[in-house]
Structure formats: C-alpha cells, structure tokens
N, CA and C atoms as a LAMMPS dump frame, in Angstrom:
ITEM: TIMESTEP
0
ITEM: NUMBER OF ATOMS
480
ITEM: BOX BOUNDS ff ff ff
-5.0000000000000000e+02 5.0000000000000000e+02
-5.0000000000000000e+02 5.0000000000000000e+02
-5.0000000000000000e+02 5.0000000000000000e+02
ITEM: ATOMS id mol type element x y z
1 1 1 N -22.004 -18.064 -27.168
2 1 2 C -20.616 -17.769 -27.467
3 1 3 C -19.755 -18.748 -26.655
4 2 1 N -18.882 -19.461 -27.334
5 2 2 C -18.041 -20.428 -26.626
6 2 3 C -16.862 -19.718 -25.962
7 3 1 N -16.113 -20.466 -25.153
8 3 2 C -15.031 -19.877 -24.361
9 3 3 C -13.909 -19.339 -25.233
10 4 1 N -13.619 -20.01 -26.367
11 4 2 C -12.549 -19.543 -27.255
12 4 3 C -12.879 -18.186 -27.858
13 5 1 N -14.11 -18.019 -28.308
14 5 2 C -14.516 -16.745 -28.91
15 5 3 C -14.517 -15.637 -27.869
16 6 1 N -15.049 -15.948 -26.693
17 6 2 C -15.069 -14.954 -25.624
18 6 3 C -13.652 -14.533 -25.242
19 7 1 N -12.74 -15.498 -25.149
20 7 2 C -11.35 -15.192 -24.812
21 7 3 C -10.719 -14.318 -25.876
22 8 1 N -10.989 -14.601 -27.152
23 8 2 C -10.432 -13.805 -28.239
24 8 3 C -10.956 -12.373 -28.198
25 9 1 N -12.246 -12.213 -27.979
26 9 2 C -12.845 -10.87 -27.95
27 9 3 C -12.307 -10.065 -26.766
28 10 1 N -12.258 -10.674 -25.6
29 10 2 C -11.765 -9.969 -24.411
30 10 3 C -10.286 -9.632 -24.572
31 11 1 N -9.503 -10.571 -25.087
32 11 2 C -8.07 -10.311 -25.307
33 11 3 C -7.861 -9.169 -26.287
34 12 1 N -8.607 -9.188 -27.384
35 12 2 C -8.473 -8.12 -28.382
36 12 3 C -8.832 -6.768 -27.771
37 13 1 N -9.899 -6.725 -26.982
38 13 2 C -10.298 -5.464 -26.356
39 13 3 C -9.221 -4.969 -25.391
40 14 1 N -8.641 -5.867 -24.614
41 14 2 C -7.607 -5.46 -23.663
42 14 3 C -6.319 -5.041 -24.368
43 15 1 N -5.995 -5.678 -25.485
44 15 2 C -4.825 -5.275 -26.273
45 15 3 C -5.037 -3.875 -26.828
46 16 1 N -6.233 -3.61 -27.358
47 16 2 C -6.529 -2.276 -27.896
48 16 3 C -6.47 -1.228 -26.789
49 17 1 N -7.007 -1.542 -25.617
50 17 2 C -6.933 -0.592 -24.5
51 17 3 C -5.488 -0.316 -24.09
52 18 1 N -4.66 -1.348 -24.055
53 18 2 C -3.256 -1.159 -23.722
54 18 3 C -2.546 -0.287 -24.742
55 19 1 N -2.82 -0.524 -26.028
56 19 2 C -2.206 0.304 -27.074
57 19 3 C -2.714 1.739 -27.016
58 20 1 N -3.991 1.906 -26.724
59 20 2 C -4.555 3.254 -26.59
60 20 3 C -3.895 3.994 -25.439
61 21 1 N -3.691 3.305 -24.317
62 21 2 C -3.002 3.911 -23.177
63 21 3 C -1.585 4.311 -23.564
64 22 1 N -0.919 3.446 -24.312
65 22 2 C 0.456 3.732 -24.73
66 22 3 C 0.511 4.968 -25.616
67 23 1 N -0.384 5.044 -26.585
68 23 2 C -0.379 6.177 -27.518
69 23 3 C -0.743 7.472 -26.793
70 24 1 N -1.787 7.425 -25.99
71 24 2 C -2.197 8.643 -25.278
72 24 3 C -1.143 9.076 -24.263
73 25 1 N -0.516 8.136 -23.595
74 25 2 C 0.541 8.478 -22.646
75 25 3 C 1.73 9.111 -23.339
76 26 1 N 2.058 8.608 -24.501
77 26 2 C 3.18 9.166 -25.244
78 26 3 C 2.849 10.558 -25.777
79 27 1 N 1.631 10.723 -26.296
80 27 2 C 1.259 12.009 -26.896
81 27 3 C 1.068 13.096 -25.854
82 28 1 N 0.534 12.761 -24.703
83 28 2 C 0.245 13.81 -23.717
84 28 3 C 1.476 14.21 -22.91
85 29 1 N 2.334 13.257 -22.582
86 29 2 C 3.463 13.572 -21.702
87 29 3 C 4.815 13.293 -22.33
88 30 1 N 4.814 12.688 -23.497
89 30 2 C 6.076 12.233 -24.101
90 30 3 C 6.82 11.34 -23.119
91 31 1 N 6.047 10.476 -22.491
92 31 2 C 6.587 9.636 -21.433
93 31 3 C 6.887 8.241 -21.972
94 32 1 N 8.15 7.87 -21.939
95 32 2 C 8.531 6.526 -22.325
96 32 3 C 7.983 5.492 -21.358
97 33 1 N 7.809 5.885 -20.109
98 33 2 C 7.258 4.992 -19.088
99 33 3 C 5.831 4.587 -19.45
100 34 1 N 4.995 5.558 -19.816
101 34 2 C 3.612 5.263 -20.191
102 34 3 C 3.569 4.418 -21.464
103 35 1 N 4.438 4.714 -22.405
104 35 2 C 4.494 3.96 -23.649
105 35 3 C 4.844 2.498 -23.371
106 36 1 N 5.87 2.268 -22.581
107 36 2 C 6.273 0.894 -22.279
108 36 3 C 5.223 0.148 -21.453
109 37 1 N 4.572 0.838 -20.552
110 37 2 C 3.524 0.178 -19.758
111 37 3 C 2.362 -0.25 -20.639
112 38 1 N 1.945 0.617 -21.543
113 38 2 C 0.855 0.271 -22.458
114 38 3 C 1.228 -0.895 -23.353
115 39 1 N 2.441 -0.88 -23.872
116 39 2 C 2.893 -1.991 -24.714
117 39 3 C 2.994 -3.279 -23.895
118 40 1 N 3.45 -3.166 -22.665
119 40 2 C 3.569 -4.346 -21.802
120 40 3 C 2.206 -4.978 -21.554
121 41 1 N 1.195 -4.167 -21.294
122 41 2 C -0.152 -4.693 -21.069
123 41 3 C -0.652 -5.393 -22.323
124 42 1 N -0.437 -4.782 -23.48
125 42 2 C -0.89 -5.374 -24.739
126 42 3 C -0.192 -6.695 -25.013
127 43 1 N 1.106 -6.732 -24.859
128 43 2 C 1.861 -7.96 -25.117
129 43 3 C 1.475 -9.044 -24.116
130 44 1 N 1.227 -8.657 -22.872
131 44 2 C 0.819 -9.62 -21.858
132 44 3 C -0.476 -10.313 -22.254
133 45 1 N -1.461 -9.567 -22.704
134 45 2 C -2.742 -10.179 -23.05
135 45 3 C -2.671 -10.986 -24.339
136 46 1 N -1.802 -10.608 -25.253
137 46 2 C -1.585 -11.453 -26.431
138 46 3 C -1.004 -12.792 -25.975
139 47 1 N -0.003 -12.74 -25.078
140 47 2 C 0.584 -13.967 -24.56
141 47 3 C -0.422 -14.807 -23.796
142 48 1 N -1.281 -14.166 -23.023
143 48 2 C -2.297 -14.896 -22.268
144 48 3 C -3.278 -15.587 -23.207
145 49 1 N -3.616 -14.949 -24.307
146 49 2 C -4.521 -15.566 -25.276
147 49 3 C -3.833 -16.733 -25.991
148 50 1 N -2.574 -16.535 -26.396
149 50 2 C -1.851 -17.579 -27.118
150 50 3 C -1.624 -18.827 -26.263
151 51 1 N -1.437 -18.647 -24.973
152 51 2 C -1.186 -19.795 -24.092
153 51 3 C -2.471 -20.46 -23.617
154 52 1 N -3.62 -19.851 -23.858
155 52 2 C -4.886 -20.428 -23.445
156 52 3 C -5.356 -19.977 -22.081
157 53 1 N -4.623 -19.076 -21.45
158 53 2 C -5.001 -18.595 -20.124
159 53 3 C -6.298 -17.785 -20.202
160 54 1 N -6.47 -17.041 -21.265
161 54 2 C -7.694 -16.237 -21.399
162 54 3 C -8.913 -17.147 -21.54
163 55 1 N -8.758 -18.267 -22.216
164 55 2 C -9.857 -19.229 -22.336
165 55 3 C -10.185 -19.833 -20.967
166 56 1 N -9.155 -20.104 -20.198
167 56 2 C -9.336 -20.609 -18.844
168 56 3 C -10.086 -19.587 -17.99
169 57 1 N -9.717 -18.312 -18.121
170 57 2 C -10.401 -17.25 -17.377
171 57 3 C -11.849 -17.096 -17.824
172 58 1 N -12.094 -17.292 -19.133
173 58 2 C -13.474 -17.217 -19.638
174 58 3 C -14.307 -18.347 -19.034
175 59 1 N -13.734 -19.55 -18.95
176 59 2 C -14.449 -20.664 -18.312
177 59 3 C -14.716 -20.366 -16.842
178 60 1 N -13.74 -19.783 -16.165
179 60 2 C -13.913 -19.441 -14.753
180 60 3 C -15.008 -18.393 -14.579
181 61 1 N -15.031 -17.397 -15.454
182 61 2 C -16.06 -16.363 -15.369
183 61 3 C -17.442 -16.965 -15.6
184 62 1 N -17.519 -17.866 -16.556
185 62 2 C -18.798 -18.526 -16.813
186 62 3 C -19.231 -19.354 -15.597
187 63 1 N -18.277 -20.014 -14.963
188 63 2 C -18.586 -20.781 -13.759
189 63 3 C -19.073 -19.897 -12.626
190 64 1 N -18.452 -18.724 -12.463
191 64 2 C -18.898 -17.79 -11.426
192 64 3 C -20.307 -17.275 -11.698
193 65 1 N -20.6 -16.989 -12.956
194 65 2 C -21.943 -16.515 -13.311
195 65 3 C -22.968 -17.608 -13.028
196 66 1 N -22.664 -18.845 -13.411
197 66 2 C -23.586 -19.953 -13.134
198 66 3 C -23.778 -20.146 -11.634
199 67 1 N -22.689 -20.035 -10.87
200 67 2 C -22.78 -20.161 -9.423
201 67 3 C -23.66 -19.06 -8.832
202 68 1 N -23.457 -17.807 -9.301
203 68 2 C -24.23 -16.678 -8.772
204 68 3 C -25.714 -16.81 -9.094
205 69 1 N -26.019 -17.338 -10.274
206 69 2 C -27.431 -17.52 -10.641
207 69 3 C -28.115 -18.557 -9.758
208 70 1 N -27.38 -19.54 -9.297
209 70 2 C -27.973 -20.617 -8.518
210 70 3 C -28.029 -20.363 -7.025
211 71 1 N -27.571 -19.209 -6.55
212 71 2 C -27.518 -18.941 -5.122
213 71 3 C -28.81 -18.333 -4.601
214 72 1 N -29.178 -18.746 -3.387
215 72 2 C -30.253 -18.08 -2.655
216 72 3 C -29.582 -17.122 -1.693
217 73 1 N -29.958 -15.859 -1.746
218 73 2 C -29.304 -14.849 -0.915
219 73 3 C -29.889 -14.866 0.492
220 74 1 N -29.197 -15.57 1.38
221 74 2 C -29.595 -15.59 2.773
222 74 3 C -28.739 -14.587 3.547
223 75 1 N -28.868 -14.577 4.847
224 75 2 C -28.165 -13.61 5.685
225 75 3 C -26.652 -13.744 5.556
226 76 1 N -26.152 -14.96 5.499
227 76 2 C -24.714 -15.19 5.388
228 76 3 C -24.183 -14.65 4.052
229 77 1 N -24.923 -14.866 2.985
230 77 2 C -24.497 -14.366 1.667
231 77 3 C -24.475 -12.835 1.657
232 78 1 N -25.497 -12.208 2.24
233 78 2 C -25.522 -10.744 2.28
234 78 3 C -24.371 -10.199 3.117
235 79 1 N -24.049 -10.88 4.209
236 79 2 C -22.912 -10.454 5.028
237 79 3 C -21.623 -10.543 4.221
238 80 1 N -21.467 -11.593 3.438
239 80 2 C -20.286 -11.729 2.588
240 80 3 C -20.224 -10.659 1.515
241 81 1 N -21.361 -10.341 0.917
242 81 2 C -21.413 -9.296 -0.108
243 81 3 C -21.053 -7.942 0.499
244 82 1 N -21.562 -7.67 1.687
245 82 2 C -21.263 -6.399 2.354
246 82 3 C -19.779 -6.324 2.709
247 83 1 N -19.204 -7.408 3.214
248 83 2 C -17.771 -7.415 3.54
249 83 3 C -16.921 -7.203 2.294
250 84 1 N -17.266 -7.883 1.212
251 84 2 C -16.508 -7.726 -0.032
252 84 3 C -16.623 -6.29 -0.551
253 85 1 N -17.826 -5.731 -0.503
254 85 2 C -18.016 -4.346 -0.943
255 85 3 C -17.251 -3.368 -0.073
256 86 1 N -17.232 -3.606 1.228
257 86 2 C -16.486 -2.746 2.136
258 86 3 C -14.992 -2.826 1.84
259 87 1 N -14.512 -4.025 1.552
260 87 2 C -13.104 -4.185 1.197
261 87 3 C -12.738 -3.408 -0.056
262 88 1 N -13.585 -3.479 -1.071
263 88 2 C -13.335 -2.727 -2.31
264 88 3 C -13.378 -1.234 -2.035
265 89 1 N -14.35 -0.784 -1.247
266 89 2 C -14.47 0.631 -0.92
267 89 3 C -13.234 1.132 -0.175
268 90 1 N -12.755 0.383 0.801
269 90 2 C -11.56 0.791 1.547
270 90 3 C -10.337 0.831 0.645
271 91 1 N -10.23 -0.115 -0.286
272 91 2 C -9.102 -0.125 -1.215
273 91 3 C -9.133 1.111 -2.111
274 92 1 N -10.31 1.477 -2.594
275 92 2 C -10.435 2.664 -3.451
276 92 3 C -10.103 3.922 -2.661
277 93 1 N -10.585 4.024 -1.446
278 93 2 C -10.28 5.188 -0.612
279 93 3 C -8.776 5.277 -0.358
280 94 1 N -8.144 4.143 -0.071
281 94 2 C -6.7 4.128 0.189
282 94 3 C -5.903 4.538 -1.037
283 95 1 N -6.427 4.265 -2.235
284 95 2 C -5.689 4.634 -3.439
285 95 3 C -5.66 6.145 -3.648
286 96 1 N -6.582 6.871 -3.041
287 96 2 C -6.588 8.328 -3.157
288 96 3 C -5.73 9.007 -2.098
289 97 1 N -5.292 8.257 -1.11
290 97 2 C -4.461 8.831 -0.048
291 97 3 C -3.025 8.933 -0.538
292 98 1 N -2.334 9.955 -0.05
293 98 2 C -0.94 10.119 -0.458
294 98 3 C -0.069 9.139 0.327
295 99 1 N 1.008 8.692 -0.322
296 99 2 C 1.918 7.757 0.301
297 99 3 C 2.852 8.454 1.276
298 100 1 N 3.583 7.67 2.025
299 100 2 C 4.537 8.196 2.994
300 100 3 C 5.936 7.9 2.469
301 101 1 N 6.766 8.931 2.414
302 101 2 C 8.135 8.742 1.928
303 101 3 C 8.947 7.972 2.967
304 102 1 N 10.099 7.466 2.54
305 102 2 C 10.963 6.735 3.469
306 102 3 C 11.409 7.621 4.625
307 103 1 N 11.765 8.869 4.314
308 103 2 C 12.228 9.781 5.359
309 103 3 C 11.114 10.06 6.37
310 104 1 N 9.89 10.265 5.864
311 104 2 C 8.763 10.527 6.759
312 104 3 C 8.458 9.292 7.597
313 105 1 N 8.527 8.107 7.005
314 105 2 C 8.296 6.876 7.743
315 105 3 C 9.318 6.681 8.846
316 106 1 N 10.579 6.986 8.538
317 106 2 C 11.641 6.857 9.546
318 106 3 C 11.395 7.839 10.681
319 107 1 N 11.007 9.078 10.341
320 107 2 C 10.738 10.08 11.358
321 107 3 C 9.573 9.638 12.251
322 108 1 N 8.527 9.064 11.651
323 108 2 C 7.379 8.602 12.433
324 108 3 C 7.751 7.437 13.347
325 109 1 N 8.574 6.497 12.844
326 109 2 C 8.996 5.373 13.679
327 109 3 C 9.816 5.843 14.862
328 110 1 N 10.728 6.796 14.615
329 110 2 C 11.552 7.316 15.712
330 110 3 C 10.7 8.045 16.738
331 111 1 N 9.721 8.818 16.27
332 111 2 C 8.85 9.533 17.2
333 111 3 C 8.029 8.541 18.028
334 112 1 N 7.553 7.476 17.404
335 112 2 C 6.788 6.471 18.142
336 112 3 C 7.668 5.756 19.157
337 113 1 N 8.908 5.467 18.773
338 113 2 C 9.834 4.795 19.697
339 113 3 C 10.133 5.7 20.883
340 114 1 N 10.356 6.965 20.635
341 114 2 C 10.64 7.899 21.716
342 114 3 C 9.433 8.047 22.625
343 115 1 N 8.246 8.04 22.043
344 115 2 C 7.035 8.155 22.852
345 115 3 C 6.863 6.92 23.731
346 116 1 N 7.156 5.733 23.146
347 116 2 C 7.054 4.498 23.918
348 116 3 C 8.034 4.463 25.071
349 117 1 N 9.22 5.006 24.844
350 117 2 C 10.248 4.994 25.881
351 117 3 C 10.126 6.161 26.847
352 118 1 N 9.242 7.101 26.564
353 118 2 C 9.013 8.219 27.469
354 118 3 C 9.966 9.373 27.278
355 119 1 N 10.624 9.472 26.136
356 119 2 C 11.538 10.58 25.877
357 119 3 C 10.708 11.761 25.413
358 120 1 N 10.983 12.928 25.994
359 120 2 C 10.298 14.136 25.559
360 120 3 C 11.18 14.874 24.575
361 121 1 N 10.553 15.512 23.615
362 121 2 C 11.306 16.28 22.624
363 121 3 C 11.007 17.75 22.819
364 122 1 N 11.81 18.58 22.24
365 122 2 C 11.59 20.023 22.332
366 122 3 C 12.532 20.648 23.334
367 123 1 N 12.108 21.77 23.913
368 123 2 C 12.966 22.542 24.812
369 123 3 C 13.255 21.786 26.109
370 124 1 N 12.301 20.996 26.583
371 124 2 C 12.521 20.303 27.854
372 124 3 C 13.598 19.232 27.727
373 125 1 N 13.814 18.702 26.525
374 125 2 C 14.838 17.673 26.358
375 125 3 C 16.233 18.285 26.272
376 126 1 N 16.329 19.552 25.881
377 126 2 C 17.648 20.16 25.735
378 126 3 C 18.132 20.792 27.022
379 127 1 N 17.213 21.186 27.918
380 127 2 C 17.624 21.798 29.177
381 127 3 C 17.408 20.786 30.287
382 128 1 N 18.471 20.445 31.025
383 128 2 C 18.318 19.451 32.08
384 128 3 C 17.497 20 33.238
385 129 1 N 16.748 19.125 33.84
386 129 2 C 15.943 19.523 34.991
387 129 3 C 16.832 19.534 36.236
388 130 1 N 16.757 20.597 36.992
389 130 2 C 17.551 20.716 38.22
390 130 3 C 16.579 20.592 39.387
391 131 1 N 16.783 19.589 40.25
392 131 2 C 15.875 19.458 41.385
393 131 3 C 16.004 20.648 42.333
394 132 1 N 14.903 20.966 43.005
395 132 2 C 14.938 22.101 43.922
396 132 3 C 15.848 21.779 45.107
397 133 1 N 16.622 22.777 45.526
398 133 2 C 17.511 22.591 46.666
399 133 3 C 18.889 22.105 46.255
400 134 1 N 19.167 21.923 44.966
401 134 2 C 20.513 21.504 44.556
402 134 3 C 21.034 22.49 43.537
403 135 1 N 22.331 22.548 43.442
404 135 2 C 22.95 23.479 42.499
405 135 3 C 23.277 22.739 41.208
406 136 1 N 23.226 23.481 40.094
407 136 2 C 23.56 22.823 38.833
408 136 3 C 24.996 22.334 38.862
409 137 1 N 25.222 21.098 38.442
410 137 2 C 26.548 20.528 38.383
411 137 3 C 26.92 19.728 39.608
412 138 1 N 26.132 19.814 40.699
413 138 2 C 26.487 19.066 41.899
414 138 3 C 26.322 17.567 41.678
415 139 1 N 25.221 17.138 41.112
416 139 2 C 25.052 15.738 40.751
417 139 3 C 24.071 15.692 39.581
418 140 1 N 24.162 14.68 38.754
419 140 2 C 23.3 14.655 37.564
420 140 3 C 21.831 14.523 37.944
421 141 1 N 21.022 15.223 37.206
422 141 2 C 19.588 15.175 37.448
423 141 3 C 19.043 13.821 36.994
424 142 1 N 17.934 13.365 37.588
425 142 2 C 17.363 12.073 37.215
426 142 3 C 16.997 11.991 35.729
427 143 1 N 16.577 13.108 35.137
428 143 2 C 16.2 13.069 33.719
429 143 3 C 17.419 12.824 32.842
430 144 1 N 18.641 13.303 33.293
431 144 2 C 19.851 13.051 32.518
432 144 3 C 20.182 11.561 32.515
433 145 1 N 20.012 10.91 33.653
434 145 2 C 20.274 9.478 33.714
435 145 3 C 19.316 8.726 32.801
436 146 1 N 18.071 9.106 32.813
437 146 2 C 17.093 8.456 31.949
438 146 3 C 17.442 8.668 30.479
439 147 1 N 17.89 9.868 30.111
440 147 2 C 18.251 10.144 28.723
441 147 3 C 19.4 9.271 28.268
442 148 1 N 20.401 9.07 29.159
443 148 2 C 21.532 8.219 28.811
444 148 3 C 21.081 6.776 28.592
445 149 1 N 20.194 6.294 29.442
446 149 2 C 19.688 4.938 29.284
447 149 3 C 18.912 4.797 27.983
448 150 1 N 18.094 5.784 27.692
449 150 2 C 17.289 5.755 26.473
450 150 3 C 18.185 5.829 25.247
451 151 1 N 19.204 6.665 25.305
452 151 2 C 20.144 6.766 24.186
453 151 3 C 20.826 5.432 23.945
454 152 1 N 21.198 4.744 25.008
455 152 2 C 21.833 3.424 24.878
456 152 3 C 20.878 2.421 24.233
457 153 1 N 19.638 2.437 24.658
458 153 2 C 18.635 1.531 24.087
459 153 3 C 18.437 1.829 22.607
460 154 1 N 18.318 3.106 22.271
461 154 2 C 18.115 3.48 20.875
462 154 3 C 19.315 3.088 20.03
463 155 1 N 20.526 3.253 20.538
464 155 2 C 21.722 2.876 19.789
465 155 3 C 21.791 1.362 19.578
466 156 1 N 21.375 0.589 20.588
467 156 2 C 21.367 -0.878 20.437
468 156 3 C 20.404 -1.299 19.317
469 157 1 N 19.325 -0.556 19.154
470 157 2 C 18.347 -0.895 18.115
471 157 3 C 18.671 -0.261 16.771
472 158 1 N 19.78 0.45 16.713
473 158 2 C 20.226 1.047 15.447
474 158 3 C 19.576 2.378 15.136
475 159 1 N 19.003 3.03 16.128
476 159 2 C 18.365 4.333 15.937
477 159 3 C 19.264 5.379 16.546
478 160 1 N 19.619 6.37 15.761
479 160 2 C 20.504 7.423 16.277
480 160 3 C 19.778 8.74 16.381
C-alpha cells in the first residue's frame, strides 16, 4: 500500500470517527459543543488530507516502523522504552485527577506564602500573645509586630 492510499484510508477513518462523535454527542446530550467538536475534527482531517499532510504523516509512520525493525534492543533502548512508557502512564493517571479551580489555586498559594513567612492561621492569629509579666495594652506583643511586617510584605506582593 503506497503512502497516498494509506493517507486516504486513515483520513477517511478519522473523518468518520469525528462525525460519529458529533452525532452521538448531539443525540445523547443535545450538546452543540460536542457537535461542533466532532465536525471540527472531521473538517481538520479532510484539510490535512487535501494539503498532503496525511501523506507526509504516512511516510513518517513508515519510516518509524522501518527504524524500529532495524534496532537491536540494548540496555539504552530498554531504558528509553521504559521512560517513554512511564511518561505515558503518568499522563494517563493525571488525566483522571480532578483539576484545581482558580479560587482553590489562589487559596493554596496564599497558604503556602503564609507558611513560608511563618504566619499562623486560626485562633492564635486572632488573639495577640501577651508576654508574661506585662499587662495587655502596655506595649505591643512581638507577634503583633511580626504580623504587621508580614502584612506589609503580602501587600507589596499583591496578596491581601
């Protein structure tokens, strides 16, 4: 099978898959988003075939197959195969993890910044520490001075 025929067959299969996705997405959810995505994939592969990009990819795939057939699998090659497989595995695992919203990300960054600067949160941050032997209000406690400095630093960095 020459590269032109292979490109045509692969393009046709990908166009059909894109249209199938569009139809099933529309029928199951009445989702215009799924419909447009399926149509976009189909139109993209038609364009790739018309411009000759699919033929180029078919030649590249054939070159990779020829290269793989001619390789002797030594220790370095196995290490590369294991690294590539590990990369794919980590990517698949990451795709199943839930994302972090902007608000949650901002909250995590602020908590990390406060931890780095030594600011405590909770009840201890709202009640000032009074050193033993002094009366409240006589002079500011050391933790109050630290809080003011930290607040100034956070404000300079745009964190409120």
